[in-house]
C-alpha positions in Angstrom: 20.6 -27.5 5.7 23.0 -28.9 3.1 24.9 -27.0 0.6 24.3 -28.4 -2.6 20.2 -27.5 -1.6 20.7 -23.8 0.5 23.0 -23.1 -3.3 19.2 -24.3 -5.2 17.6 -22.8 -2.5 19.2 -18.7 -3.6 19.9 -19.3 -6.8 15.5 -19.8 -6.8 15.4 -16.4 -4.4 17.9 -14.9 -7.1 16.6 -15.4 -10.1 12.8 -14.8 -8.8 14.2 -11.1 -7.4 16.4 -9.9 -10.3 15.0 -9.7 -13.6 18.7 -9.1 -15.2 19.7 -13.1 -14.0 19.2 -14.6 -17.2 20.7 -18.0 -16.6 21.6 -20.2 -12.9 25.9 -19.8 -14.0 25.7 -15.9 -13.3 24.0 -16.2 -10.2 27.5 -17.7 -9.1 28.8 -13.6 -10.0 26.5 -12.5 -8.6 27.3 -10.1 -4.6 24.5 -10.9 -3.1 25.2 -14.6 -3.5 28.7 -14.6 -2.7 28.3 -12.8 0.6 25.8 -14.9 1.9 28.3 -18.2 1.3 30.7 -16.2 3.6 27.7 -15.2 5.8 26.3 -18.7 6.6 29.7 -19.8 7.0 31.5 -17.2 9.2 28.8 -17.3 11.1 29.0 -20.6 12.3 31.7 -19.7 13.4 30.4 -16.8 15.6 27.8 -20.1 17.6 30.5 -21.5 18.3 32.8 -19.0 20.2 35.4 -18.7 17.5 35.7 -15.8 17.2 38.3 -14.1 15.3 38.5 -16.7 12.3 34.5 -15.4 12.3 35.3 -11.5 11.1 38.3 -13.4 9.3 35.8 -14.9 6.8 33.8 -12.0 7.2 36.1 -10.2 5.9 36.9 -11.4 2.3 33.0 -11.4 2.1 33.4 -7.8 2.7 36.6 -7.6 0.1 34.7 -9.9 -2.4 31.1 -7.7 -3.1 31.4 -4.6 -1.0 29.1 -6.2 1.7 29.8 -6.1 5.1 27.9 -8.5 7.4 28.6 -8.9 10.9 29.1 -12.4 11.4 26.8 -12.2 14.9 23.9 -11.1 12.6 20.8 -13.5 12.8 18.9 -13.9 9.2 15.9 -15.3 8.0 15.1 -17.4 5.7 14.8 -15.3 2.1 17.4 -12.9 2.5 18.1 -10.6 -0.8 20.4 -8.0 -1.8 20.0 -6.2 -4.5 23.4 -4.7 -6.1 23.8 -4.4 -2.4 27.5 -2.4 -2.3 27.8 -0.1 0.4 25.5 -2.7 2.7 26.4 -2.8 6.1 24.6 -5.0 8.9 25.8 -5.0 12.3 26.3 -7.8 14.9 23.8 -7.6 17.0 21.3 -7.0 13.8 18.1 -9.5 13.0 16.3 -9.6 10.3 13.4 -11.7 9.0 12.0 -13.8 6.5 12.0 -13.3 2.4 13.8 -9.5 3.8 15.3 -7.1 0.5 17.6 -4.8 0.6 18.9 -2.4 -1.7 22.0 -1.5 -2.0 23.6 1.7 0.7 21.4 0.1 3.0 23.1 0.7 6.7 21.0 -1.9 9.2 23.2 0.5 12.1 23.5 1.6 16.2 23.8 5.1 17.3 26.5 4.5 19.0 25.3 5.6 22.7 23.5 1.7 23.3 25.0 -1.8 24.7 24.6 -5.0 24.3 21.1 -5.1 21.4 22.8 -2.0 19.6 21.1 -2.5 16.0 17.1 -2.6 14.7 15.5 -5.5 14.5 13.8 -6.5 10.8 10.7 -8.6 10.7 9.4 -10.9 7.9 8.4 -9.3 4.1 10.0 -5.8 4.9 11.8 -3.6 1.9 14.7 -1.1 2.9 15.7 0.7 -0.1 18.2 2.7 -1.6 20.4 3.6 0.4 18.1 3.9 3.8 20.1 3.9 7.2 18.3 1.6 10.0 19.8 3.1 13.6 19.5 1.7 16.6 18.1 -1.2 18.8 14.7 -1.2 17.7 12.0 -3.3 15.9 11.1 -2.4 11.6 7.4 -4.7 12.0 6.7 -7.2 9.4 4.9 -6.2 5.7 6.8 -2.4 6.0 8.9 -0.4 3.5 11.5 2.2 4.2 12.0 4.8 1.6 14.7 5.7 -0.5 17.2 7.2 1.7 15.5 7.4 4.8 17.0 8.1 8.4 14.3 5.8 10.7 15.4 6.2 13.9 12.7 4.4 15.9 10.1 1.6 15.9 8.1 1.3 13.0 4.4 -0.4 13.5 4.1 -3.5 11.1 2.4 -2.9 7.7 3.5 0.4 7.0 5.6 3.6 4.4 8.1 5.3 6.4 10.1 8.0 3.9 12.5 11.3 5.0 15.0 12.5 7.3 14.0 11.6 9.6 11.9 9.0 8.5 8.4 8.6 10.0 5.0 7.1 9.0 3.4 7.9 6.4 0.9 5.0 5.3 -0.7 2.2 7.3 -2.0 -0.8 6.0 0.3 -2.0 3.4 0.8 -5.5 3.6 1.1 -6.9 0.1 5.1 -8.5 -0.1 7.8 -7.2 -1.4 8.8 -10.3 -3.6 4.7 -9.0 -5.4 6.0 -5.6 -5.3 9.2 -4.7 -4.9 9.0 -1.1 -6.1 10.6 2.2 -5.1 9.3 4.9 -6.5 5.7 5.2 -5.9 5.1 5.8 -2.5 3.9 9.0 -0.2 5.9 11.8 -0.1 5.2 13.7 2.7 6.6 16.7 1.8 4.5 17.7 -1.8 1.8 16.9 0.3 2.7 19.2 2.7 2.4 21.8 0.2 -0.4 21.1 -1.8 -2.5 21.4 1.9 -0.3 24.8 2.0 -1.3 25.8 -1.2 -5.1 24.4 -1.3 -4.9 27.0 1.9 -2.9 30.2 -0.6 -5.7 30.1 -2.6 -8.2 29.9 -0.2 -7.4 32.7 1.3 -7.0 35.2 -2.2 -9.5 33.5 -2.5 -11.3 35.6 0.4 -8.9 38.4 0.1 -10.5 39.9 -3.3 -13.6 39.0 -1.9 -13.5 40.4 1.0 -11.8 43.3 -1.5 -15.6 42.9 -3.8 -17.6 44.1 -0.8 -15.6 46.7 1.2 -15.4 48.7 -2.4 -19.8 47.6 -2.9 -20.5 49.0 1.4 -17.5 52.3 -0.2 -20.2 52.3 -2.8 -23.3 52.6 -1.5 -21.9 55.0 1.1 -21.2 57.0 -1.8 -24.3 57.0 -3.2 -26.3 58.0 -0.1 -24.7 60.5 0.1 -25.3 62.1 -2.9 
């Protein structure tokens, strides 16, 4: 892909994903736009085994944007980082098409692996603010990771993951992130568990009240018979 065509596609992508951008010129100030230019150059050098030069350019991108993408990472089309300060993407990360990351996301390793150490992110995935995906496993296509989640295990396609550690709380959501980049209306497993406990507590309380009423009635009858 030529540079001009690439820039035009990036401008279109960022304007589609971020309503805060009001003109094409603003895109040139956008951290995601800048860091991806650095990454594309560094990645080509990395593939040609110019590792030092690739890292040097990559680190320039970090200093300019606050986003660290290792030049060895593999990133597909339609990749978007919204307000990307603090985003870290490790060397062996593989990212599919139409993936959206928010600020503070880490795609990292656990420190105990060799070879493929970082996650594989499927197509049409959204990873929300502050989420950490750590290890060599796959986040399936069309999945969402909630804000602040820590994901340590495989995620099936079409899933929603929340919590620390992250767990799948919803399946079958296949809406694309660019059409529904909603970080708020995600299931809350803690509140769901509390609601279940509250319901069970109410049932237990009602049962105790019924038992007390039955005991009083039995006592009344017994006293009446003795009288």
